[in-house]
mmCIF file of the N, C-alpha and C atoms, coordinates in Angstrom:
data_MODEL
# 
_entry.id   MODEL 
# 
loop_
_atom_site.group_PDB 
_atom_site.id 
_atom_site.type_symbol 
_atom_site.label_atom_id 
_atom_site.label_alt_id 
_atom_site.label_comp_id 
_atom_site.label_asym_id 
_atom_site.label_entity_id 
_atom_site.label_seq_id 
_atom_site.pdbx_PDB_ins_code 
_atom_site.Cartn_x 
_atom_site.Cartn_y 
_atom_site.Cartn_z 
_atom_site.occupancy 
_atom_site.B_iso_or_equiv 
_atom_site.pdbx_formal_charge 
_atom_site.auth_seq_id 
_atom_site.auth_comp_id 
_atom_site.auth_asym_id 
_atom_site.auth_atom_id 
_atom_site.pdbx_PDB_model_num 
ATOM 1   N N  . MET A 1 1  ? 5.702  -45.421 -175.472 1.00 0.00 ? 1  MET A N  1 
ATOM 2   C CA . MET A 1 1  ? 5.518  -44.266 -176.330 1.00 0.00 ? 1  MET A CA 1 
ATOM 3   C C  . MET A 1 1  ? 6.433  -43.116 -175.914 1.00 0.00 ? 1  MET A C  1 
ATOM 4   N N  . ALA A 1 2  ? 6.542  -42.878 -174.599 1.00 0.00 ? 2  ALA A N  1 
ATOM 5   C CA . ALA A 1 2  ? 7.370  -41.753 -174.130 1.00 0.00 ? 2  ALA A CA 1 
ATOM 6   C C  . ALA A 1 2  ? 8.821  -41.941 -174.529 1.00 0.00 ? 2  ALA A C  1 
ATOM 7   N N  . ALA A 1 3  ? 9.324  -43.184 -174.463 1.00 0.00 ? 3  ALA A N  1 
ATOM 8   C CA . ALA A 1 3  ? 10.714 -43.432 -174.841 1.00 0.00 ? 3  ALA A CA 1 
ATOM 9   C C  . ALA A 1 3  ? 10.910 -43.168 -176.331 1.00 0.00 ? 3  ALA A C  1 
ATOM 10  N N  . ASP A 1 4  ? 9.966  -43.584 -177.150 1.00 0.00 ? 4  ASP A N  1 
ATOM 11  C CA . ASP A 1 4  ? 10.053 -43.330 -178.585 1.00 0.00 ? 4  ASP A CA 1 
ATOM 12  C C  . ASP A 1 4  ? 9.983  -41.830 -178.874 1.00 0.00 ? 4  ASP A C  1 
ATOM 13  N N  . LEU A 1 5  ? 9.094  -41.147 -178.187 1.00 0.00 ? 5  LEU A N  1 
ATOM 14  C CA . LEU A 1 5  ? 8.967  -39.702 -178.349 1.00 0.00 ? 5  LEU A CA 1 
ATOM 15  C C  . LEU A 1 5  ? 10.260 -39.014 -177.927 1.00 0.00 ? 5  LEU A C  1 
ATOM 16  N N  . GLN A 1 6  ? 10.819 -39.448 -176.817 1.00 0.00 ? 6  GLN A N  1 
ATOM 17  C CA . GLN A 1 6  ? 12.065 -38.848 -176.340 1.00 0.00 ? 6  GLN A CA 1 
ATOM 18  C C  . GLN A 1 6  ? 13.189 -39.073 -177.348 1.00 0.00 ? 6  GLN A C  1 
ATOM 19  N N  . THR A 1 7  ? 13.222 -40.237 -177.980 1.00 0.00 ? 7  THR A N  1 
ATOM 20  C CA . THR A 1 7  ? 14.236 -40.526 -178.992 1.00 0.00 ? 7  THR A CA 1 
ATOM 21  C C  . THR A 1 7  ? 14.093 -39.588 -180.186 1.00 0.00 ? 7  THR A C  1 
ATOM 22  N N  . VAL A 1 8  ? 12.862 -39.362 -180.620 1.00 0.00 ? 8  VAL A N  1 
ATOM 23  C CA . VAL A 1 8  ? 12.609 -38.453 -181.743 1.00 0.00 ? 8  VAL A CA 1 
ATOM 24  C C  . VAL A 1 8  ? 13.032 -37.034 -181.372 1.00 0.00 ? 8  VAL A C  1 
ATOM 25  N N  . VAL A 1 9  ? 12.619 -36.579 -180.196 1.00 0.00 ? 9  VAL A N  1 
ATOM 26  C CA . VAL A 1 9  ? 12.945 -35.218 -179.756 1.00 0.00 ? 9  VAL A CA 1 
ATOM 27  C C  . VAL A 1 9  ? 14.454 -35.063 -179.611 1.00 0.00 ? 9  VAL A C  1 
ATOM 28  N N  . ARG A 1 10 ? 15.094 -36.028 -178.975 1.00 0.00 ? 10 ARG A N  1 
ATOM 29  C CA . ARG A 1 10 ? 16.551 -35.978 -178.781 1.00 0.00 ? 10 ARG A CA 1 
ATOM 30  C C  . ARG A 1 10 ? 17.271 -35.936 -180.127 1.00 0.00 ? 10 ARG A C  1 
ATOM 31  N N  . SER A 1 11 ? 16.809 -36.738 -181.073 1.00 0.00 ? 11 SER A N  1 
ATOM 32  C CA . SER A 1 11 ? 17.419 -36.779 -182.408 1.00 0.00 ? 11 SER A CA 1 
ATOM 33  C C  . SER A 1 11 ? 17.280 -35.440 -183.130 1.00 0.00 ? 11 SER A C  1 
ATOM 34  N N  . LEU A 1 12 ? 16.104 -34.831 -183.052 1.00 0.00 ? 12 LEU A N  1 
ATOM 35  C CA . LEU A 1 12 ? 15.898 -33.535 -183.704 1.00 0.00 ? 12 LEU A CA 1 
ATOM 36  C C  . LEU A 1 12 ? 16.712 -32.437 -183.029 1.00 0.00 ? 12 LEU A C  1 
ATOM 37  N N  . ILE A 1 13 ? 16.810 -32.476 -181.705 1.00 0.00 ? 13 ILE A N  1 
ATOM 38  C CA . ILE A 1 13 ? 17.650 -31.505 -180.999 1.00 0.00 ? 13 ILE A CA 1 
ATOM 39  C C  . ILE A 1 13 ? 19.086 -31.638 -181.467 1.00 0.00 ? 13 ILE A C  1 
ATOM 40  N N  . ALA A 1 14 ? 19.576 -32.856 -181.508 1.00 0.00 ? 14 ALA A N  1 
ATOM 41  C CA . ALA A 1 14 ? 20.960 -33.096 -181.929 1.00 0.00 ? 14 ALA A CA 1 
ATOM 42  C C  . ALA A 1 14 ? 21.195 -32.575 -183.347 1.00 0.00 ? 14 ALA A C  1 
ATOM 43  N N  . LYS A 1 15 ? 20.261 -32.850 -184.229 1.00 0.00 ? 15 LYS A N  1 
ATOM 44  C CA . LYS A 1 15 ? 20.405 -32.420 -185.621 1.00 0.00 ? 15 LYS A CA 1 
ATOM 45  C C  . LYS A 1 15 ? 20.429 -30.895 -185.738 1.00 0.00 ? 15 LYS A C  1 
ATOM 46  N N  . HIS A 1 16 ? 19.482 -30.231 -185.110 1.00 0.00 ? 16 HIS A N  1 
ATOM 47  C CA . HIS A 1 16 ? 19.349 -28.782 -185.289 1.00 0.00 ? 16 HIS A CA 1 
ATOM 48  C C  . HIS A 1 16 ? 20.362 -27.977 -184.493 1.00 0.00 ? 16 HIS A C  1 
ATOM 49  N N  . PHE A 1 17 ? 20.837 -28.516 -183.385 1.00 0.00 ? 17 PHE A N  1 
ATOM 50  C CA . PHE A 1 17 ? 21.852 -27.817 -182.593 1.00 0.00 ? 17 PHE A CA 1 
ATOM 51  C C  . PHE A 1 17 ? 23.251 -28.356 -182.863 1.00 0.00 ? 17 PHE A C  1 
ATOM 52  N N  . GLU A 1 18 ? 23.342 -29.269 -183.852 1.00 0.00 ? 18 GLU A N  1 
ATOM 53  C CA . GLU A 1 18 ? 24.632 -29.831 -184.286 1.00 0.00 ? 18 GLU A CA 1 
ATOM 54  C C  . GLU A 1 18 ? 25.418 -30.406 -183.107 1.00 0.00 ? 18 GLU A C  1 
ATOM 55  N N  . LEU A 1 19 ? 24.739 -31.271 -182.347 1.00 0.00 ? 19 LEU A N  1 
ATOM 56  C CA . LEU A 1 19 ? 25.342 -31.959 -181.210 1.00 0.00 ? 19 LEU A CA 1 
ATOM 57  C C  . LEU A 1 19 ? 25.286 -33.467 -181.439 1.00 0.00 ? 19 LEU A C  1 
ATOM 58  N N  . PRO A 1 20 ? 26.254 -34.204 -180.928 1.00 0.00 ? 20 PRO A N  1 
ATOM 59  C CA . PRO A 1 20 ? 26.095 -35.656 -180.931 1.00 0.00 ? 20 PRO A CA 1 
ATOM 60  C C  . PRO A 1 20 ? 24.897 -36.014 -180.036 1.00 0.00 ? 20 PRO A C  1 
ATOM 61  N N  . GLU A 1 21 ? 24.098 -37.002 -180.437 1.00 0.00 ? 21 GLU A N  1 
ATOM 62  C CA . GLU A 1 21 ? 22.914 -37.346 -179.655 1.00 0.00 ? 21 GLU A CA 1 
ATOM 63  C C  . GLU A 1 21 ? 23.259 -37.643 -178.200 1.00 0.00 ? 21 GLU A C  1 
ATOM 64  N N  . GLY A 1 22 ? 24.407 -38.245 -177.964 1.00 0.00 ? 22 GLY A N  1 
ATOM 65  C CA . GLY A 1 22 ? 24.817 -38.578 -176.606 1.00 0.00 ? 22 GLY A CA 1 
ATOM 66  C C  . GLY A 1 22 ? 25.103 -37.360 -175.744 1.00 0.00 ? 22 GLY A C  1 
ATOM 67  N N  . GLU A 1 23 ? 25.284 -36.206 -176.364 1.00 0.00 ? 23 GLU A N  1 
ATOM 68  C CA . GLU A 1 23 ? 25.568 -34.976 -175.622 1.00 0.00 ? 23 GLU A CA 1 
ATOM 69  C C  . GLU A 1 23 ? 24.332 -34.113 -175.385 1.00 0.00 ? 23 GLU A C  1 
ATOM 70  N N  . VAL A 1 24 ? 23.183 -34.574 -175.871 1.00 0.00 ? 24 VAL A N  1 
ATOM 71  C CA . VAL A 1 24 ? 21.949 -33.832 -175.641 1.00 0.00 ? 24 VAL A CA 1 
ATOM 72  C C  . VAL A 1 24 ? 21.541 -34.065 -174.186 1.00 0.00 ? 24 VAL A C  1 
ATOM 73  N N  . ASP A 1 25 ? 21.584 -32.999 -173.417 1.00 0.00 ? 25 ASP A N  1 
ATOM 74  C CA . ASP A 1 25 ? 21.270 -33.037 -171.993 1.00 0.00 ? 25 ASP A CA 1 
ATOM 75  C C  . ASP A 1 25 ? 20.072 -32.128 -171.764 1.00 0.00 ? 25 ASP A C  1 
ATOM 76  N N  . PHE A 1 26 ? 18.976 -32.679 -171.270 1.00 0.00 ? 26 PHE A N  1 
ATOM 77  C CA . PHE A 1 26 ? 17.763 -31.887 -171.087 1.00 0.00 ? 26 PHE A CA 1 
ATOM 78  C C  . PHE A 1 26 ? 17.922 -30.808 -170.022 1.00 0.00 ? 26 PHE A C  1 
ATOM 79  N N  . ALA A 1 27 ? 18.999 -30.850 -169.247 1.00 0.00 ? 27 ALA A N  1 
ATOM 80  C CA . ALA A 1 27 ? 19.263 -29.785 -168.271 1.00 0.00 ? 27 ALA A CA 1 
ATOM 81  C C  . ALA A 1 27 ? 19.956 -28.593 -168.934 1.00 0.00 ? 27 ALA A C  1 
ATOM 82  N N  . MET A 1 28 ? 20.420 -28.769 -170.172 1.00 0.00 ? 28 MET A N  1 
ATOM 83  C CA . MET A 1 28 ? 21.147 -27.721 -170.886 1.00 0.00 ? 28 MET A CA 1 
ATOM 84  C C  . MET A 1 28 ? 20.229 -26.532 -171.180 1.00 0.00 ? 28 MET A C  1 
ATOM 85  N N  . ARG A 1 29 ? 20.753 -25.351 -170.927 1.00 0.00 ? 29 ARG A N  1 
ATOM 86  C CA . ARG A 1 29 ? 20.008 -24.134 -171.244 1.00 0.00 ? 29 ARG A CA 1 
ATOM 87  C C  . ARG A 1 29 ? 19.946 -23.962 -172.762 1.00 0.00 ? 29 ARG A C  1 
ATOM 88  N N  . ILE A 1 30 ? 18.829 -23.486 -173.250 1.00 0.00 ? 30 ILE A N  1 
ATOM 89  C CA . ILE A 1 30 ? 18.642 -23.278 -174.690 1.00 0.00 ? 30 ILE A CA 1 
ATOM 90  C C  . ILE A 1 30 ? 19.753 -22.390 -175.249 1.00 0.00 ? 30 ILE A C  1 
ATOM 91  N N  . GLU A 1 31 ? 20.080 -21.319 -174.552 1.00 0.00 ? 31 GLU A N  1 
ATOM 92  C CA . GLU A 1 31 ? 21.091 -20.381 -175.051 1.00 0.00 ? 31 GLU A CA 1 
ATOM 93  C C  . GLU A 1 31 ? 22.472 -21.024 -175.148 1.00 0.00 ? 31 GLU A C  1 
ATOM 94  N N  . ASP A 1 32 ? 22.721 -22.077 -174.367 1.00 0.00 ? 32 ASP A N  1 
ATOM 95  C CA . ASP A 1 32 ? 23.995 -22.788 -174.449 1.00 0.00 ? 32 ASP A CA 1 
ATOM 96  C C  . ASP A 1 32 ? 23.998 -23.815 -175.576 1.00 0.00 ? 32 ASP A C  1 
ATOM 97  N N  . ALA A 1 33 ? 22.818 -24.241 -175.984 1.00 0.00 ? 33 ALA A N  1 
ATOM 98  C CA . ALA A 1 33 ? 22.704 -25.269 -177.019 1.00 0.00 ? 33 ALA A CA 1 
ATOM 99  C C  . ALA A 1 33 ? 22.803 -24.679 -178.423 1.00 0.00 ? 33 ALA A C  1 
ATOM 100 N N  . GLY A 1 34 ? 22.266 -23.494 -178.622 1.00 0.00 ? 34 GLY A N  1 
ATOM 101 C CA . GLY A 1 34 ? 22.283 -22.909 -179.958 1.00 0.00 ? 34 GLY A CA 1 
ATOM 102 C C  . GLY A 1 34 ? 21.618 -21.549 -179.968 1.00 0.00 ? 34 GLY A C  1 
ATOM 103 N N  . ASP A 1 35 ? 21.604 -20.938 -181.138 1.00 0.00 ? 35 ASP A N  1 
ATOM 104 C CA . ASP A 1 35 ? 21.020 -19.603 -181.249 1.00 0.00 ? 35 ASP A CA 1 
ATOM 105 C C  . ASP A 1 35 ? 19.518 -19.677 -181.535 1.00 0.00 ? 35 ASP A C  1 
ATOM 106 N N  . SER A 1 36 ? 18.888 -18.520 -181.592 1.00 0.00 ? 36 SER A N  1 
ATOM 107 C CA . SER A 1 36 ? 17.440 -18.468 -181.763 1.00 0.00 ? 36 SER A CA 1 
ATOM 108 C C  . SER A 1 36 ? 16.989 -18.995 -183.128 1.00 0.00 ? 36 SER A C  1 
ATOM 109 N N  . LEU A 1 37 ? 17.813 -18.845 -184.147 1.00 0.00 ? 37 LEU A N  1 
ATOM 110 C CA . LEU A 1 37 ? 17.460 -19.385 -185.456 1.00 0.00 ? 37 LEU A CA 1 
ATOM 111 C C  . LEU A 1 37 ? 17.405 -20.908 -185.404 1.00 0.00 ? 37 LEU A C  1 
ATOM 112 N N  . LYS A 1 38 ? 18.382 -21.501 -184.760 1.00 0.00 ? 38 LYS A N  1 
ATOM 113 C CA . LYS A 1 38 ? 18.386 -22.963 -184.627 1.00 0.00 ? 38 LYS A CA 1 
ATOM 114 C C  . LYS A 1 38 ? 17.189 -23.435 -183.815 1.00 0.00 ? 38 LYS A C  1 
ATOM 115 N N  . LEU A 1 39 ? 16.838 -22.678 -182.768 1.00 0.00 ? 39 LEU A N  1 
ATOM 116 C CA . LEU A 1 39 ? 15.667 -23.037 -181.971 1.00 0.00 ? 39 LEU A CA 1 
ATOM 117 C C  . LEU A 1 39 ? 14.405 -22.954 -182.818 1.00 0.00 ? 39 LEU A C  1 
ATOM 118 N N  . SER A 1 40 ? 14.281 -21.905 -183.615 1.00 0.00 ? 40 SER A N  1 
ATOM 119 C CA . SER A 1 40 ? 13.110 -21.761 -184.487 1.00 0.00 ? 40 SER A CA 1 
ATOM 120 C C  . SER A 1 40 ? 13.009 -22.920 -185.470 1.00 0.00 ? 40 SER A C  1 
ATOM 121 N N  . GLU A 1 41 ? 14.132 -23.302 -186.048 1.00 0.00 ? 41 GLU A N  1 
ATOM 122 C CA . GLU A 1 41 ? 14.143 -24.429 -186.982 1.00 0.00 ? 41 GLU A CA 1 
ATOM 123 C C  . GLU A 1 41 ? 13.773 -25.728 -186.273 1.00 0.00 ? 41 GLU A C  1 
ATOM 124 N N  . LEU A 1 42 ? 14.252 -25.892 -185.035 1.00 0.00 ? 42 LEU A N  1 
ATOM 125 C CA . LEU A 1 42 ? 13.916 -27.078 -184.253 1.00 0.00 ? 42 LEU A CA 1 
ATOM 126 C C  . LEU A 1 42 ? 12.422 -27.126 -183.961 1.00 0.00 ? 42 LEU A C  1 
ATOM 127 N N  . VAL A 1 43 ? 11.851 -26.013 -183.563 1.00 0.00 ? 43 VAL A N  1 
ATOM 128 C CA . VAL A 1 43 ? 10.421 -25.962 -183.259 1.00 0.00 ? 43 VAL A CA 1 
ATOM 129 C C  . VAL A 1 43 ? 9.600  -26.328 -184.488 1.00 0.00 ? 43 VAL A C  1 
ATOM 130 N N  . ILE A 1 44 ? 9.953  -25.794 -185.632 1.00 0.00 ? 44 ILE A N  1 
ATOM 131 C CA . ILE A 1 44 ? 9.249  -26.126 -186.878 1.00 0.00 ? 44 ILE A CA 1 
ATOM 132 C C  . ILE A 1 44 ? 9.359  -27.620 -187.166 1.00 0.00 ? 44 ILE A C  1 
ATOM 133 N N  . ALA A 1 45 ? 10.549 -28.172 -187.006 1.00 0.00 ? 45 ALA A N  1 
ATOM 134 C CA . ALA A 1 45 ? 10.759 -29.599 -187.251 1.00 0.00 ? 45 ALA A CA 1 
ATOM 135 C C  . ALA A 1 45 ? 9.932  -30.450 -186.284 1.00 0.00 ? 45 ALA A C  1 
ATOM 136 N N  . LEU A 1 46 ? 9.897  -30.069 -185.011 1.00 0.00 ? 46 LEU A N  1 
ATOM 137 C CA . LEU A 1 46 ? 9.097  -30.810 -184.031 1.00 0.00 ? 46 LEU A CA 1 
ATOM 138 C C  . LEU A 1 46 ? 7.616  -30.749 -184.385 1.00 0.00 ? 46 LEU A C  1 
ATOM 139 N N  . GLU A 1 47 ? 7.133  -29.567 -184.744 1.00 0.00 ? 47 GLU A N  1 
ATOM 140 C CA . GLU A 1 47 ? 5.725  -29.414 -185.097 1.00 0.00 ? 47 GLU A CA 1 
ATOM 141 C C  . GLU A 1 47 ? 5.370  -30.263 -186.314 1.00 0.00 ? 47 GLU A C  1 
ATOM 142 N N  . GLN A 1 48 ? 6.221  -30.253 -187.318 1.00 0.00 ? 48 GLN A N  1 
ATOM 143 C CA . GLN A 1 48 ? 5.944  -31.020 -188.530 1.00 0.00 ? 48 GLN A CA 1 
ATOM 144 C C  . GLN A 1 48 ? 6.035  -32.521 -188.268 1.00 0.00 ? 48 GLN A C  1 
ATOM 145 N N  . ARG A 1 49 ? 7.061  -32.947 -187.574 1.00 0.00 ? 49 ARG A N  1 
ATOM 146 C CA . ARG A 1 49 ? 7.279  -34.376 -187.326 1.00 0.00 ? 49 ARG A CA 1 
ATOM 147 C C  . ARG A 1 49 ? 6.203  -34.980 -186.428 1.00 0.00 ? 49 ARG A C  1 
ATOM 148 N N  . LEU A 1 50 ? 5.770  -34.203 -185.423 1.00 0.00 ? 50 LEU A N  1 
ATOM 149 C CA . LEU A 1 50 ? 4.854  -34.743 -184.421 1.00 0.00 ? 50 LEU A CA 1 
ATOM 150 C C  . LEU A 1 50 ? 3.405  -34.311 -184.630 1.00 0.00 ? 50 LEU A C  1 
ATOM 151 N N  . GLY A 1 51 ? 3.171  -33.422 -185.595 1.00 0.00 ? 51 GLY A N  1 
ATOM 152 C CA . GLY A 1 51 ? 1.810  -32.969 -185.867 1.00 0.00 ? 51 GLY A CA 1 
ATOM 153 C C  . GLY A 1 51 ? 1.209  -32.179 -184.714 1.00 0.00 ? 51 GLY A C  1 
ATOM 154 N N  . ILE A 1 52 ? 2.033  -31.356 -184.077 1.00 0.00 ? 52 ILE A N  1 
ATOM 155 C CA . ILE A 1 52 ? 1.584  -30.546 -182.942 1.00 0.00 ? 52 ILE A CA 1 
ATOM 156 C C  . ILE A 1 52 ? 1.833  -29.077 -183.236 1.00 0.00 ? 52 ILE A C  1 
ATOM 157 N N  . ARG A 1 53 ? 1.306  -28.227 -182.371 1.00 0.00 ? 53 ARG A N  1 
ATOM 158 C CA . ARG A 1 53 ? 1.545  -26.778 -182.458 1.00 0.00 ? 53 ARG A CA 1 
ATOM 159 C C  . ARG A 1 53 ? 2.106  -26.335 -181.117 1.00 0.00 ? 53 ARG A C  1 
ATOM 160 N N  . LEU A 1 54 ? 3.270  -25.709 -181.147 1.00 0.00 ? 54 LEU A N  1 
ATOM 161 C CA . LEU A 1 54 ? 3.897  -25.187 -179.938 1.00 0.00 ? 54 LEU A CA 1 
ATOM 162 C C  . LEU A 1 54 ? 3.699  -23.678 -179.931 1.00 0.00 ? 54 LEU A C  1 
ATOM 163 N N  . PRO A 1 55 ? 2.771  -23.184 -179.108 1.00 0.00 ? 55 PRO A N  1 
ATOM 164 C CA . PRO A 1 55 ? 2.442  -21.759 -179.109 1.00 0.00 ? 55 PRO A CA 1 
ATOM 165 C C  . PRO A 1 55 ? 3.627  -20.879 -178.692 1.00 0.00 ? 55 PRO A C  1 
ATOM 166 N N  . ASP A 1 56 ? 3.724  -19.734 -179.319 1.00 0.00 ? 56 ASP A N  1 
ATOM 167 C CA . ASP A 1 56 ? 4.791  -18.782 -178.986 1.00 0.00 ? 56 ASP A CA 1 
ATOM 168 C C  . ASP A 1 56 ? 4.773  -18.412 -177.509 1.00 0.00 ? 56 ASP A C  1 
ATOM 169 N N  . SER A 1 57 ? 3.584  -18.295 -176.937 1.00 0.00 ? 57 SER A N  1 
ATOM 170 C CA . SER A 1 57 ? 3.476  -17.921 -175.520 1.00 0.00 ? 57 SER A CA 1 
ATOM 171 C C  . SER A 1 57 ? 4.114  -18.977 -174.622 1.00 0.00 ? 57 SER A C  1 
ATOM 172 N N  . ALA A 1 58 ? 3.972  -20.237 -174.971 1.00 0.00 ? 58 ALA A N  1 
ATOM 173 C CA . ALA A 1 58 ? 4.591  -21.316 -174.192 1.00 0.00 ? 58 ALA A CA 1 
ATOM 174 C C  . ALA A 1 58 ? 6.088  -21.379 -174.459 1.00 0.00 ? 58 ALA A C  1 
ATOM 175 N N  . LEU A 1 59 ? 6.490  -21.171 -175.700 1.00 0.00 ? 59 LEU A N  1 
ATOM 176 C CA . LEU A 1 59 ? 7.919  -21.205 -176.046 1.00 0.00 ? 59 LEU A CA 1 
ATOM 177 C C  . LEU A 1 59 ? 8.686  -20.083 -175.359 1.00 0.00 ? 59 LEU A C  1 
ATOM 178 N N  . ALA A 1 60 ? 8.020  -18.969 -175.090 1.00 0.00 ? 60 ALA A N  1 
ATOM 179 C CA . ALA A 1 60 ? 8.676  -17.846 -174.419 1.00 0.00 ? 60 ALA A CA 1 
ATOM 180 C C  . ALA A 1 60 ? 9.130  -18.218 -173.013 1.00 0.00 ? 60 ALA A C  1 
ATOM 181 N N  . ARG A 1 61 ? 8.494  -19.230 -172.420 1.00 0.00 ? 61 ARG A N  1 
ATOM 182 C CA . ARG A 1 61 ? 8.847  -19.667 -171.062 1.00 0.00 ? 61 ARG A CA 1 
ATOM 183 C C  . ARG A 1 61 ? 9.897  -20.774 -171.050 1.00 0.00 ? 61 ARG A C  1 
ATOM 184 N N  . VAL A 1 62 ? 10.267 -21.273 -172.213 1.00 0.00 ? 62 VAL A N  1 
ATOM 185 C CA . VAL A 1 62 ? 11.238 -22.369 -172.308 1.00 0.00 ? 62 VAL A CA 1 
ATOM 186 C C  . VAL A 1 62 ? 12.641 -21.824 -172.069 1.00 0.00 ? 62 VAL A C  1 
ATOM 187 N N  . ARG A 1 63 ? 13.310 -22.370 -171.078 1.00 0.00 ? 63 ARG A N  1 
ATOM 188 C CA . ARG A 1 63 ? 14.676 -21.956 -170.748 1.00 0.00 ? 63 ARG A CA 1 
ATOM 189 C C  . ARG A 1 63 ? 15.698 -23.066 -170.976 1.00 0.00 ? 63 ARG A C  1 
ATOM 190 N N  . THR A 1 64 ? 15.249 -24.326 -170.827 1.00 0.00 ? 64 THR A N  1 
ATOM 191 C CA . THR A 1 64 ? 16.156 -25.457 -170.981 1.00 0.00 ? 64 THR A CA 1 
ATOM 192 C C  . THR A 1 64 ? 15.586 -26.432 -172.007 1.00 0.00 ? 64 THR A C  1 
ATOM 193 N N  . LEU A 1 65 ? 16.426 -27.350 -172.449 1.00 0.00 ? 65 LEU A N  1 
ATOM 194 C CA . LEU A 1 65 ? 15.940 -28.401 -173.348 1.00 0.00 ? 65 LEU A CA 1 
ATOM 195 C C  . LEU A 1 65 ? 14.892 -29.246 -172.645 1.00 0.00 ? 65 LEU A C  1 
ATOM 196 N N  . GLY A 1 66 ? 15.011 -29.378 -171.324 1.00 0.00 ? 66 GLY A N  1 
ATOM 197 C CA . GLY A 1 66 ? 14.010 -30.108 -170.543 1.00 0.00 ? 66 GLY A CA 1 
ATOM 198 C C  . GLY A 1 66 ? 12.659 -29.414 -170.557 1.00 0.00 ? 66 GLY A C  1 
ATOM 199 N N  . ASP A 1 67 ? 12.672 -28.084 -170.505 1.00 0.00 ? 67 ASP A N  1 
ATOM 200 C CA . ASP A 1 67 ? 11.420 -27.326 -170.608 1.00 0.00 ? 67 ASP A CA 1 
ATOM 201 C C  . ASP A 1 67 ? 10.758 -27.594 -171.954 1.00 0.00 ? 67 ASP A C  1 
ATOM 202 N N  . LEU A 1 68 ? 11.570 -27.616 -172.998 1.00 0.00 ? 68 LEU A N  1 
ATOM 203 C CA . LEU A 1 68 ? 11.047 -27.892 -174.336 1.00 0.00 ? 68 LEU A CA 1 
ATOM 204 C C  . LEU A 1 68 ? 10.482 -29.305 -174.396 1.00 0.00 ? 68 LEU A C  1 
ATOM 205 N N  . TRP A 1 69 ? 11.191 -30.263 -173.815 1.00 0.00 ? 69 TRP A N  1 
ATOM 206 C CA . TRP A 1 69 ? 10.751 -31.659 -173.771 1.00 0.00 ? 69 TRP A CA 1 
ATOM 207 C C  . TRP A 1 69 ? 9.395  -31.766 -173.060 1.00 0.00 ? 69 TRP A C  1 
ATOM 208 N N  . GLU A 1 70 ? 9.251  -31.082 -171.928 1.00 0.00 ? 70 GLU A N  1 
ATOM 209 C CA . GLU A 1 70 ? 7.985  -31.122 -171.183 1.00 0.00 ? 70 GLU A CA 1 
ATOM 210 C C  . GLU A 1 70 ? 6.845  -30.511 -171.991 1.00 0.00 ? 70 GLU A C  1 
ATOM 211 N N  . LEU A 1 71 ? 7.135  -29.438 -172.703 1.00 0.00 ? 71 LEU A N  1 
ATOM 212 C CA . LEU A 1 71 ? 6.130  -28.805 -173.550 1.00 0.00 ? 71 LEU A CA 1 
ATOM 213 C C  . LEU A 1 71 ? 5.676  -29.755 -174.656 1.00 0.00 ? 71 LEU A C  1 
ATOM 214 N N  . VAL A 1 72 ? 6.642  -30.405 -175.297 1.00 0.00 ? 72 VAL A N  1 
ATOM 215 C CA . VAL A 1 72 ? 6.312  -31.360 -176.361 1.00 0.00 ? 72 VAL A CA 1 
ATOM 216 C C  . VAL A 1 72 ? 5.475  -32.507 -175.795 1.00 0.00 ? 72 VAL A C  1 
ATOM 217 N N  . GLN A 1 73 ? 5.883  -33.055 -174.655 1.00 0.00 ? 73 GLN A N  1 
ATOM 218 C CA . GLN A 1 73 ? 5.127  -34.140 -174.027 1.00 0.00 ? 73 GLN A CA 1 
ATOM 219 C C  . GLN A 1 73 ? 3.682  -33.727 -173.753 1.00 0.00 ? 73 GLN A C  1 
ATOM 220 N N  . ALA A 1 74 ? 3.512  -32.524 -173.231 1.00 0.00 ? 74 ALA A N  1 
ATOM 221 C CA . ALA A 1 74 ? 2.162  -32.042 -172.905 1.00 0.00 ? 74 ALA A CA 1 
ATOM 222 C C  . ALA A 1 74 ? 1.296  -31.912 -174.154 1.00 0.00 ? 74 ALA A C  1 
ATOM 223 N N  . LYS A 1 75 ? 1.900  -31.526 -175.273 1.00 0.00 ? 75 LYS A N  1 
ATOM 224 C CA . LYS A 1 75 ? 1.150  -31.356 -176.515 1.00 0.00 ? 75 LYS A CA 1 
ATOM 225 C C  . LYS A 1 75 ? 0.837  -32.696 -177.170 1.00 0.00 ? 75 LYS A C  1 
ATOM 226 N N  . VAL A 1 76 ? 1.719  -33.671 -177.011 1.00 0.00 ? 76 VAL A N  1 
ATOM 227 C CA . VAL A 1 76 ? 1.512  -34.977 -177.630 1.00 0.00 ? 76 VAL A CA 1 
ATOM 228 C C  . VAL A 1 76 ? 0.568  -35.841 -176.792 1.00 0.00 ? 76 VAL A C  1 
ATOM 229 N N  . ALA A 1 77 ? 0.651  -35.725 -175.478 1.00 0.00 ? 77 ALA A N  1 
ATOM 230 C CA . ALA A 1 77 ? -0.108 -36.595 -174.564 1.00 0.00 ? 77 ALA A CA 1 
ATOM 231 C C  . ALA A 1 77 ? -1.619 -36.584 -174.784 1.00 0.00 ? 77 ALA A C  1 
ATOM 232 N N  . PRO A 1 78 ? -2.267 -35.425 -174.966 1.00 0.00 ? 78 PRO A N  1 
ATOM 233 C CA . PRO A 1 78 ? -3.716 -35.450 -175.117 1.00 0.00 ? 78 PRO A CA 1 
ATOM 234 C C  . PRO A 1 78 ? -4.194 -36.300 -176.296 1.00 0.00 ? 78 PRO A C  1 
ATOM 235 N N  . SER A 1 79 ? -3.445 -36.295 -177.391 1.00 0.00 ? 79 SER A N  1 
ATOM 236 C CA . SER A 1 79 ? -3.867 -37.095 -178.547 1.00 0.00 ? 79 SER A CA 1 
ATOM 237 C C  . SER A 1 79 ? -3.484 -38.557 -178.394 1.00 0.00 ? 79 SER A C  1 
ATOM 238 N N  . GLY A 1 80 ? -2.545 -38.837 -177.466 1.00 0.00 ? 80 GLY A N  1 
ATOM 239 C CA . GLY A 1 80 ? -2.088 -40.212 -177.289 1.00 0.00 ? 80 GLY A CA 1 
ATOM 240 C C  . GLY A 1 80 ? -2.818 -40.945 -176.195 1.00 0.00 ? 80 GLY A C  1 
ATOM 241 N N  . THR A 1 81 ? -3.711 -40.273 -175.478 1.00 0.00 ? 81 THR A N  1 
ATOM 242 C CA . THR A 1 81 ? -4.412 -40.931 -174.382 1.00 0.00 ? 81 THR A CA 1 
ATOM 243 C C  . THR A 1 81 ? -5.830 -41.273 -174.738 1.00 0.00 ? 81 THR A C  1 
# 
């Protein structure tokens, strides 16, 4: 499940930040990947695709794509266990 989830997240990141999927690096800082509008669009897409809610308070702490990935995993895991 985690690999499938990671594929979905990676694909949406690539689409919204206009990156080739192979260049999506979870160590990349959000500000280096795209602007705040693109991040907002990505968050909406993740919420709709995965049926989750990513609270603004948690998103405020996201600095890297890896932080976003961990947040998504934490939100998906409770319903998947």
